[in-house]
BADOBA-475473 format. One record per atom (N, C-alpha, C): x, y, z. Coordinates in pm, whole numbers, padded with zeros to 5 digits, always signed. Example, Ala and Ser with C-alpha at 12.3 -4.5 7.8 and 13.67 -1.06 7.14 Angstrom:
BEGIN
+01319-00569+00780+01230-00450+00780+01320-00330+00780+01285-00225+00708+01367-00106+00714+01290+00003+00787
//
This chain:
BEGIN
+00230-00152+00281+00111-00072+00258+00053-00100+00121+00104-00202+00053+00051-00237-00077-00026-00366-00066-00146-00370-00116-00229-00489-00111-00302-00503-00242-00388-00604-00250-00465-00625-00372-00553-00506-00400-00579-00481-00527-00660-00365-00566-00801-00378-00512-00859-00266-00475-00996-00262-00426-01087-00209-00534-01216-00246-00531-01307-00192-00631-01323-00043-00614-01351+00024-00724-01372+00168-00719-01507+00197-00654-01501+00269-00543-01624+00307-00476-01611+00451-00433-01720+00522-00429-01717+00658-00379-01714+00655-00228-01667+00762-00167-01659+00770-00021-01785+00836+00033-01867+00764+00109-01989+00824+00162-01957+00944+00249-02043+01047+00241-02021+01168+00320-02020+01138+00470-02104+01043+00513-02108+01009+00655-01975+00952+00702-01908+00874+00613-01778+00818+00650-01673+00928+00657-01680+01024+00565-01589+01137+00570-01609+01216+00699-01735+01236+00735-01763+01311+00858-01707+01238+00980-01725+01104+00984-01671+01026+01096-01519+01037+01100-01455+01025+00982-01310+01035+00977-01263+01172+01023-01338+01275+00988-01301+01411+01028-01306+01426+01180-01405+01364+01242-01413+01366+01388-01291+01298+01449-01250+01185+01390-01133+01113+01440-01005+01194+01422-01005+01282+01320-00886+01361+01290-00881+01493+01366-00987+01527+01437-00996+01657+01503-00875+01692+01590-00814+01593+01660-00696+01630+01740-00584+01692+01658-00581+01668+01524-00475+01726+01442-00485+01877+01434-00604+01926+01412-00629+02068+01392-00774+02079+01351-00817+02198+01308-00952+02208+01255-00957+02126+01128-01042+02025+01126-01041+01927+01019-01113+01980+00896-01055+01956+00781-01116+01990+00654-01182+01865+00597-01314+01864+00582-01380+01746+00524-01326+01713+00385-01300+01815+00303-01249+01788+00169-01112+01721+00175-01023+01772+00262-00890+01712+00273-00899+01573+00334-00994+01552+00425-01013+01419+00484-01053+01318+00378-01150+01357+00293-01191+01268+00185-01077+01238+00090-00997+01340+00061-00882+01320-00027-00781+01227+00039-00757+01245+00169-00662+01159+00240-00707+01014+00236-00838+00991+00249-00888+00855+00241-00863+00796+00102-00884+00876-00002-00860+00828-00138-00712+00802-00163-00626+00888-00108-00482+00868-00123-00439+00738-00055-00488+00717+00066-00453+00596+00140-00499+00471+00065-00619+00475+00012-00670+00360-00065-00589+00339-00192-00542+00446-00252-00463+00433-00374-00328+00371-00343-00267+00407-00229-00142+00345-00188-00162+00195-00168-00272+00160-00104-00302+00018-00082-00326-00054-00214-00387+00014-00310-00420-00048-00438-00299-00066-00528-00191+00009-00503-00075+00001-00591-00113+00046-00731-00083-00034-00833-00120+00004-00970-00266-00028-01004-00338-00088-00910-00476-00127-00935-00573-00011-00930-00699-00041-00955-00805+00060-00961-00829+00121-00824-00867+00248-00825-00900+00318-00701-00982+00442-00733-01043+00497-00632-01120+00620-00646-01031+00735-00691-00910+00742-00636-00819+00851-00672-00784+00845-00820-00758+00725-00871-00726+00711-01014-00846+00751-01100-00965+00720-01053-01086+00751-01130-01110+00902-01138-01069+00974-01034-01108+01115-01022-00997+01214-01054-00877+01167-01092-00765+01257-01120-00702+01221-01253-00633+01319-01317-00563+01290-01443-00448+01192-01420-00412+01121-01524-00297+01032-01517-00169+01115-01520-00084+01105-01417+00039+01185-01417+00130+01148-01534+00210+01244-01576+00309+01219-01681+00444+01195-01615+00500+01079-01639+00633+01046-01588+00734+01062-01701+00835+01144-01679+00935+01163-01784+01076+01165-01724+01169+01111-01800+01310+01110-01758+01367+01251-01768+01443+01290-01666+01503+01424-01664+01650+01413-01625+01725+01512-01669+01863+01530-01625+01871+01667-01559+01928+01672-01439+01939+01801-01371+02081+01818-01318+02126+01942-01314+02263+01974-01275+02261+02076-01162+02340+02049-01059+02356+02141-00946+02504+02160-00921+02553+02283-00935+02695+02314-00914+02786+02220-00993+02748+02192-01116+02830+02110-01202+02812+01961-01186+02733+01920-01088+02708+01778-01067+02582+01738-01144+02595+01644-01234+02483+01604-01319+02418+01476-01266+02287+01476-01262+02213+01361-01213+02096+01332-01307+02046+01210-01296+01927+01171-01371+01817+01132-01274+01697+01131-01324+01585+01091-01242+01457+01091-01322+01346+01070-01253+01214+01075-01314+01133+01186-01247+01069+01268-01329+00981+01373-01280+00838+01334-01312+00752+01341-01211+00611+01308-01226+00530+01438-01224+00469+01469-01339+00387+01588-01354+00241+01552-01325+00178+01615-01225+00041+01578-01187-00063+01606-01295-00031+01692-01392-00128+01733-01494-00251+01799-01431-00229+01867-01321-00329+01946-01251-00253+02049-01168-00320+02147-01108-00247+02248-01031-00161+02185-00922-00034+02222-00919+00061+02163-00825+00053+02235-00691+00044+02158-00583+00038+02218-00450+00173+02220-00381+00261+02122-00412+00390+02111-00343+00481+02021-00425+00608+02020-00387+00705+01929-00446+00733+01814-00351+00779+01702-00404+00813+01587-00320+00929+01511-00383+01039+01498-00310+01149+01411-00350+01126+01276-00284+01118+01171-00364+01103+01036-00311+01234+00962-00329+01287+00910-00220+01415+00840-00222+01391+00695-00261+01452+00648-00370+01435+00507-00406+01500+00418-00302+01441+00303-00277+01496+00210-00178+01602+00119-00239+01655+00031-00154+01756-00065-00199+01687-00176-00278+01675-00153-00408+01611-00250-00498+01680-00241-00632+01698-00356-00697+01774-00358-00823+01709-00275-00931+01576-00262-00927+01508-00181-01028+01518-00032-00997+01560+00004-00876+01577+00144-00840+01452+00226-00860+01466+00337-00931+01353+00428-00952+01244+00365-01039+01277+00253-01105+01180+00186-01192+01107+00072-01122+01134+00052-00995+01064-00053-00921+00913-00025-00925+00831-00122-00967+00688-00098-00983+00620-00043-00857+00665-00088-00739+00605-00037-00614+00637+00111-00595+00761+00149-00628+00800+00290-00615+00726+00375-00717+00713+00325-00840+00642+00399-00943+00497+00423-00901+00433+00320-00846+00295+00336-00800+00287+00438-00687+00383+00435-00595+00388+00527-00482+00404+00671-00532+00495+00690-00627+00518+00824-00683+00395+00874-00756+00328+00786-00829+00207+00826-00901+00096+00868-00804+00088+00801-00689-00012+00840-00590+00011+00983-00544+00135+01017-00513+00164+01154-00469+00139+01254-00581+00171+01215-00703+00145+01306-00816-00006+01329-00831-00085+01225-00815-00231+01240-00822-00283+01328-00709-00205+01336-00600-00242+01422-00487-00182+01562-00502-00145+01599-00625-00100+01733-00661+00039+01768-00608+00124+01666-00599+00266+01689-00574+00340+01672-00706+00434+01766-00734+00529+01740-00841+00640+01655-00779+00658+01535-00830+00744+01436-00766+00873+01418-00846+00985+01419-00776+01114+01389-00837+01173+01266-00768+01202+01162-00847+01269+01041-00796+01407+01034-00860+01511+01069-00787+01645+01065-00847+01693+00922-00868+01778+00905-00966+01839+00775-00991+01961+00763-00900+01957+00667-00807+02067+00649-00711+02131+00514-00740+02247+00518-00801+02312+00395-00849+02336+00296-00736+02383+00344-00620+02414+00253-00510+02290+00177-00465+02176+00243-00462+02053+00176-00421+02018+00064-00518+02044+00086-00648+02018-00020-00746+02110-00139-00726+02224-00115-00664+02319-00223-00634+02296-00280-00494+02182-00245-00433+02142-00290-00299+02241-00243-00193+02298-00124-00214+02392-00066-00119+02332+00061-00059+02355+00079+00069+02313+00200+00138+02439+00271+00185+02460+00393+00140+02584+00464+00171+02555+00611+00199+02636+00668+00287+02621+00810+00319+02656+00899+00201+02732+00846+00104+02768+00925-00013+02646+00969-00093+02537+00894-00083+02417+00926-00159+02346+01051-00107+02385+01099+00010+02323+01219+00063+02341+01338-00032+02455+01344-00101+02480+01455-00193+02385+01449-00313+02362+01329-00366+02269+01313-00478+02130+01359-00437+02087+01316-00319+01953+01351-00272+01942+01499-00240+02049+01557-00186+02049+01700-00159+02035+01780-00288+02102+01735-00393+02091+01803-00522+01950+01790-00579+01885+01675-00555+01746+01660-00598+01656+01758-00523+01682+01776-00394+01606+01873-00314+01626+02014-00369+01752+02049-00395+01783+02183-00446+01714+02206-00580+01723+02107-00668+01664+02121-00802+01513+02141-00794+01446+02059-00713+01300+02071-00705+01259+02201-00637+01339+02245-00541+01313+02374-00476+01327+02488-00577+01427+02482-00662+01450+02588-00761+01338+02596-00863+01268+02486-00886+01158+02488-00983+01043+02577-00935+01028+02589-00804+00926+02679-00748+00959+02703-00601+01044+02803-00572+01088+02827-00433+00975+02861-00337+00861+02904-00388+00755+02948-00299+00662+02840-00249+00673+02719-00303+00579+02614-00262+00642+02523-00157+00560+02451-00078+00615+02356+00019+00691+02244-00052+00784+02183+00021+00865+02076-00035+00878+01964+00067+00854+01841+00023+00864+01726+00111+00969+01627+00063+01004+01535+00152+01095+01426+00119+01037+01299+00181+01028+01194+00102+00973+01067+00150+01075+00956+00130+01093+00871+00231+01188+00761+00222+01139+00645+00306+01170+00525+00259+01127+00403+00326+01249+00322+00368+01242+00265+00488+01343+00173+00538+01480+00239+00547+01587+00168+00504+01723+00219+00516+01744+00346+00435+01661+00370+00334+01677+00490+00251+01654+00618+00331+01587+00605+00446+01565+00725+00528+01698+00784+00575+01799+00699+00595+01928+00749+00643+01990+00850+00549+02022+00813+00424+02076+00913+00331+01981+01029+00308+01849+01003+00315+01753+01112+00296+01765+01218+00404+01777+01176+00529+01791+01272+00639+01929+01338+00633+02032+01262+00600+02165+01321+00586+02166+01432+00482+02083+01417+00378+02077+01518+00273+02034+01654+00327+01956+01654+00434+01909+01780+00491+02023+01862+00549+02139+01798+00569+02255+01866+00628+02361+01897+00524+02334+01862+00397+02430+01890+00291+02422+02038+00249+02535+02091+00204+02541+02232+00164+02439+02261+00053+02365+02365+00073+02267+02408-00024+02128+02353-00002+02116+02243+00074+01985+02181+00096+01929+02215+00234+02005+02288+00313+01962+02318+00449+01828+02394+00448+01735+02341+00525+01606+02409+00550+01525+02438+00424+01543+02356+00323+01458+02367+00205+01342+02268+00210+01351+02167+00296+01247+02065+00309+01156+02101+00426+01027+02101+00399+00928+02137+00503+00879+02015+00580+00872+01899+00515+00818+01781+00582+00892+01657+00532+00928+01570+00627+00994+01443+00596+00898+01330+00633+00866+01247+00536+00784+01128+00560+00876+01007+00562+00890+00946+00679+00975+00829+00693+00892+00707+00729+00904+00601+00651+00828+00478+00675+00925+00365+00707+00918+00313+00828+01003+00201+00867+01150+00231+00867+01188+00353+00902+01328+00394+00897+01405+00366+01025+01536+00391+01018+01621+00370+01135+01663+00505+01193+01726+00501+01311+01776+00621+01377+01917+00598+01431+01933+00498+01516+02061+00466+01578+02119+00343+01508+02233+00358+01440+02287+00249+01360+02327+00130+01448+02386+00155+01564+02427+00045+01651+02308-00037+01696+02200+00031+01735+02080-00041+01778+02019-00118+01661+02024-00060+01542+01968-00128+01424+02050-00251+01389+02183-00240+01393+02269-00355+01368+02245-00462+01474+02228-00421+01598+02201-00516+01705+02076-00597+01674+01973-00531+01621+01850-00604+01592+01866-00700+01475+01921-00652+01363+01921-00743+01248+02028-00852+01257+02119-00843+01357+02214-00953+01378+02172-01045+01492+02114-00991+01598+02081-01074+01715+01930-01088+01739+01851-00999+01680+01707-01001+01706+01668-00928+01833+01763-00865+01901+01734-00794+02026+01710-00645+01999+01618-00589+02073+01587-00446+02063+01538-00400+02200+01536-00270+02220+01488-00215+02347+01429-00078+02322+01334-00041+02406+01262+00083+02384+01345+00205+02422+01437+00189+02514+01529+00297+02554+01663+00234+02589+01771+00313+02589+01903+00257+02619+01912+00190+02756+01829+00235+02852+01835+00176+02986+01726+00072+03008+01651+00037+02903+01542-00060+02914+01596-00201+02891+01527-00303+02939+01573-00441+02916+01558-00480+02769+01641-00573+02728+01635-00621+02591+01508-00703+02569+01450-00689+02451+01342-00776+02405+01392-00848+02280+01323-00955+02243+01372-01032+02128+01258-01066+02032+01291-01059+01902+01202-01102+01796+01290-01151+01681+01251-01261+01619+01333-01315+01510+01339-01214+01396+01460-01169+01360+01472-01069+01254+01470-01132+01115+01439-01053+01016+01455-01094+00878+01601-01068+00840+01669-01170+00789+01813-01159+00763+01846-01063+00649+01747-01020+00576+01772-00931+00462+01855-00810+00505+01822-00751+00621+01889-00630+00667+02038-00650+00684+02080-00764+00741+02223-00782+00766+02301-00803+00636+02236-00861+00536+02310-00883+00410+02315-00758+00325+02216-00669+00338+02229-00537+00277+02347-00463+00342+02360-00477+00474+02473-00417+00545+02606-00470+00491+02616-00602+00473+02741-00662+00424+02772-00613+00283+02671-00615+00195+02695-00572+00058+02733-00424+00052+02672-00344+00140+02702-00200+00141+02845-00172+00185+02904-00264+00261+03035-00237+00320+03146-00328+00271+03115-00422+00182+03219-00516+00136+03338-00443+00075+03312-00337-00001+03423-00267-00067+03501-00178+00029+03461-00174+00155+03535-00097+00256+03632-00185+00335+03641-00312+00297+03739-00402+00357+03869-00390+00278+03980-00370+00348+04107-00344+00280+04157-00463+00199+04133-00583+00249+04179-00704+00180+04086-00731+00061+04136-00720-00063+04047-00739-00179+03986-00878-00186+04058-00980-00137+04003-01116-00137+03884-01126-00042+03898-01065+00076+03788-01064+00173+03670-00985+00119+03699-00875+00053+03593-00794-00005+03512-00875-00106+03582-00949-00193+03514-01030-00294+03433-01141-00229+03488-01204-00125+03416-01313-00057+03290-01261+00012+03301-01147+00080+03185-01091+00148+03077-01050+00047+03119-00995-00065+03022-00957-00166+02950-01081-00222+03024-01187-00245+02963-01311-00295+02866-01369-00191+02905-01366-00064+02816-01414+00042+02686-01335+00044+02698-01203+00036+02580-01117+00042+02490-01139-00079+02551-01151-00197+02470-01169-00317+02396-01302-00315+02462-01406-00264+02393-01535-00252+02274-01524-00157+02296-01462-00042+02192-01454+00059+02077-01363+00015+02109-01254-00052+02003-01164-00096+01920-01227-00208+01982-01319-00281+01906-01394-00382+01821-01502-00317+01875-01565-00212+01804-01671-00140+01861-01678+00001+01783-01635+00099+01831-01629+00237+01868-01768+00290+01824-01873+00224+01858-02009+00268+01987-02060+00204+02050-01980+00121+02170-02023+00047+02283-02061+00143+02361-02161+00106+02476-02207+00184+02597-02121+00149+02665-02069+00250+02786-01987+00228+02906-02045+00302+02891-02168+00353+02998-02226+00434+03128-02241+00356+03119-02259+00224+03240-02273+00143+03319-02143+00135+03254-02031+00163+03320-01901+00157+03373-01857+00293+03303-01896+00400+03339-01850+00534+03481-01890+00571+03518-02015+00541+03650-02064+00580+03765-01997+00508+03735-01925+00402+03840-01858+00323+03861-01713+00365+03781-01665+00459+03792-01525+00502+03919-01500+00582+03982-01385+00557+04095-01341+00636+04048-01265+00759+04140-01199+00830+04104-01130+00955+03995-01024+00939+04002-00942+00834+03900-00839+00815+03762-00901+00791+03758-01000+00702+03632-01066+00673+03578-01140+00794+03665-01199+00872+03622-01270+00992+03563-01173+01094+03615-01052+01100+03560-00951+01191+03416-00918+01153+03390-00907+01022+03254-00881+00976+03165-01001+01007+03216-01121+00980+03135-01241+01001+03107-01264+01149+03201-01227+01234+03180-01241+01379+03063-01155+01424+03050-01037+01367+02936-00950+01400+02806-01014+01353+02806-01072+01234+02684-01130+01179+02635-01249+01259+02728-01328+01313+02691-01453+01380+02677-01438+01531+02710-01321+01583+02696-01297+01727+02550-01296+01770+02522-01350+01888+02385-01355+01940+02368-01274+02068+02474-01214+02118+02469-01138+02243+02461-00989+02212+02349-00923+02244+02335-00780+02209+02438-00691+02277+02482-00730+02396+02578-00646+02469+02718-00649+02406+02744-00747+02319+02875-00755+02255+02882-00675+02125+02768-00628+02076+02766-00563+01945+02856-00439+01939+02852-00346+02035+02941-00228+02024+03087-00266+02010+03133-00367+02086+03272-00409+02075+03304-00472+01942+03211-00550+01889+03232-00612+01758+03234-00508+01647+03153-00403+01661+03157-00293+01563+03292-00222+01571+03345-00204+01693+03475-00139+01710+03587-00220+01646+03569-00353+01634+03671-00440+01575+03665-00445+01423+03564-00384+01363+03551-00387+01217+03661-00303+01151+03691-00330+01026+03787-00245+00953+03750-00097+00964+03851-00011+00969+03830+00130+00998+03731+00198+00904+03737+00164+00777+03649+00232+00682+03502+00193+00703+03478+00071+00749+03340+00032+00781+03294+00107+00904+03381+00118+01003+03345+00193+01123+03314+00338+01093+03391+00397+01002+03367+00537+00966+03233+00553+00895+03198+00457+00810+03070+00465+00739+02952+00445+00835+02968+00354+00931+02863+00336+01032+02839+00467+01106+02947+00534+01142+02934+00662+01211+02868+00766+01121+02904+00767+00994+02847+00866+00901+02698+00846+00881+02652+00722+00885+02510+00692+00862+02426+00702+00989+02490+00726+01102+02418+00727+01230+02342+00858+01248+02210+00852+01238+02127+00973+01250+02119+01022+01393+02147+00935+01490+02135+00976+01630+02240+01079+01670+02343+01096+01586+02448+01195+01617+02413+01333+01563+02305+01344+01485+02272+01469+01418+02177+01555+01501+02191+01687+01494+02096+01776+01563+01971+01796+01476+01886+01695+01473+01769+01699+01384+01680+01819+01413+01679+01863+01538+01591+01974+01576+01632+02105+01509+01752+02110+01452+01797+02233+01385+01745+02242+01241+01687+02136+01189+01630+02141+01054+01488+02195+01063+01454+02282+00972+01321+02344+00973+01223+02254+00898+01203+02134+00952+01115+02035+00888+01041+01957+00995+00919+01920+00963+00844+01829+01049+00868+01686+01002+00885+01595+01096+00907+01455+01065+00778+01377+01091+00725+01314+00988+00608+01228+01001+00659+01085+00988+00658+01012+01099+00719+00879+01106+00612+00772+01118+00615+00676+01027+00521+00564+01026+00603+00436+01038+00563+00348+01130+00643+00227+01151+00553+00113+01198+00577-00006+01146+00504-00124+01190+00560-00178+01320+00472-00207+01413+00519-00257+01543+00593-00390+01531+00555-00471+01435+00617-00603+01421+00724-00610+01315+00777-00497+01272+00878-00492+01166+00996-00583+01202+01034-00672+01109+01141-00768+01136+01273-00732+01068+01280-00613+01009+01407-00566+00953+01461-00449+01034+01377-00350+01060+01413-00237+01147+01302-00225+01251+01333-00238+01380+01226-00237+01480+01164-00099+01496+01038-00097+01538+00966+00028+01556+01031+00117+01661+01111+00058+01748+01180+00137+01850+01273+00241+01788+01314+00221+01662+01399+00319+01596+01322+00447+01565+01200+00435+01513+01118+00555+01491+01079+00619+01623+01056+00536+01726+01025+00590+01858+01142+00672+01911+01265+00623+01890+01383+00695+01937+01400+00826+01861+01376+00824+01730+01386+00948+01652+01282+01048+01700+01163+01001+01730+01057+01090+01778+01097+01154+01911+01161+01078+01998+01204+01133+02128+01313+01237+02111+01393+01224+02004+01504+01316+01983+01459+01450+01928+01334+01460+01886+01282+01583+01826+01186+01653+01920+01175+01785+01911+01073+01856+01989+00934+01807+01951+00841+01813+02046+00706+01760+02023+00637+01824+01902+00665+01952+01879+00596+02020+01769+00664+01996+01634+00766+01910+01632+00840+01886+01508+00828+01741+01461+00746+01662+01527+00739+01521+01491+00599+01467+01516+00556+01376+01429+00433+01299+01447+00470+01152+01426+00437+01067+01524+00472+00925+01518+00344+00843+01509+00340+00752+01411+00224+00665+01390+00272+00520+01388+00243+00446+01495+00281+00305+01503+00164+00219+01454+00194+00130+01360+00090+00053+01292+00109-00095+01324+00002-00161+01366+00011-00302+01404+00037-00394+01285-00024-00365+01170-00018-00458+01058+00081-00420+00949+00171-00328+00976+00264-00282+00873+00399-00349+00893+00443-00424+00792+00571-00494+00800+00649-00466+00672+00781-00475+00681+00864-00451+00564+00831-00547+00450+00808-00673+00484+00799-00777+00382+00656-00813+00348+00573-00835+00449+00437-00884+00426+00335-00794+00496+00311-00675+00443+00211-00586+00505+00071-00645+00494-00007-00624+00599-00144-00672+00601-00238-00558+00568-00358-00593+00523-00460-00490+00503-00489-00427+00639-00487-00294+00649-00502-00229+00780-00642-00248+00837-00647-00271+00970-00774-00274+01039-00820-00132+01069-00927-00120+01148-00985+00011+01174-00887+00105+01243-00825+00058+01350-00734+00145+01427-00614+00184+01340-00556+00087+01270-00443+00118+01182-00484+00214+01072-00605+00196+01017-00652+00284+00910-00662+00428+00958-00709+00447+01082-00720+00581+01137-00582+00643+01152-00487+00565+01201-00351+00618+01219-00287+00654+01085-00303+00566+00987-00248+00594+00854-00318+00714+00792-00449+00725+00815-00525+00838+00762-00473+00969+00822-00442+00967+00950-00387+01087+01013-00253+01126+00951-00169+01025+00924-00039+01054+00865-00056+01116+00726-00143+01057+00644-00164+01110+00509-00226+01249+00515-00323+01267+00604-00387+01397+00620-00283+01503+00654-00188+01466+00741-00086+01561+00784+00002+01603+00667+00039+01506+00582+00119+01538+00463+00042+01633+00371-00086+01606+00352-00167+01692+00267-00184+01831+00328-00191+01838+00459-00201+01968+00524-00074+02050+00499+00043+01983+00496+00167+02052+00461+00162+02099+00317+00112+02016+00230+00097+02057+00090+00016+02184+00078-00089+02194+00160-00179+02309+00152-00132+02427+00237-00017+02411+00305+00038+02521+00383-00035+02551+00512-00106+02453+00567-00183+02479+00690-00142+02389+00805-00029+02317+00791+00011+02221+00896+00055+02292+01023+00122+02405+01008+00167+02477+01128+00088+02606+01142
//
């Protein structure tokens, strides 16, 4: 959703009126909120570049904070909108070495702050190490609790992209964070871990468990994040070190040669490598069962399909690119099916990809506009 900066232009009233007509199925449309949603969407596309939203709002103040919940101390960045705050938003940093300081994340957080959200981005060490783990749910839950305590009466949202959606959703089930989040914005996230592993190892995916397999060449990045996240869960320390080296080489350059490491793997490491090199989607469950026990336990812990999502008092706004080559759009579709109709909004986008997002066309722009409008409606307390 990030592209080259666009010139600063005002939004013609006729365009706002047309957009409002397109948004009417959501609810009684607010022209002012529609215009704001258009500016927010353009600001997301602009990244740190110029935009109408930047021209018309104060520059948010980003400051480092330390917060403590039940004796657990955490660090993060708080974004002060420098204007009346409408809601809070916890943004989960993705698997990137820069973590909360990643320029794309900083731009994303600033956009929400300009839209009158007080934004908290916690520092998640594992994410900075390109690891995704269920243990991070506690850190994120504490961020939710802290931001809720700052103003219990205002709406509170949580936003996460890609694999980060997993720990973000798990946080909703952590003690103290239950039912404090009103809206979850998930972009390109997963739902069923087995189906997700099947895709990033074999390229196969399906719209439902009883549907035929389809195939698309996956981006290998997903499988090496998986390896790096689980290398320390292999009991053999030599295998753990070899798997970590393999993952680090591949994440630095997906074309890197690792053949010198493969032959040195013991039984545990070979079990992991067998999963990575398998091409038959029907063999994936058995290969997962053959993994070292601690990896199997972590896979189960990260599996959102086992959770009663409908018991959380939050609406899920799911945005996913149809051609995503790391996590297929069928994962957001499956999450949407698992939730009651009044608790989920699904927006499938043709030009949205994990790695190389395209500038949205008209249809995609309308869908993205609806998603942004819905988030703003939650901010204003009128979504339900």
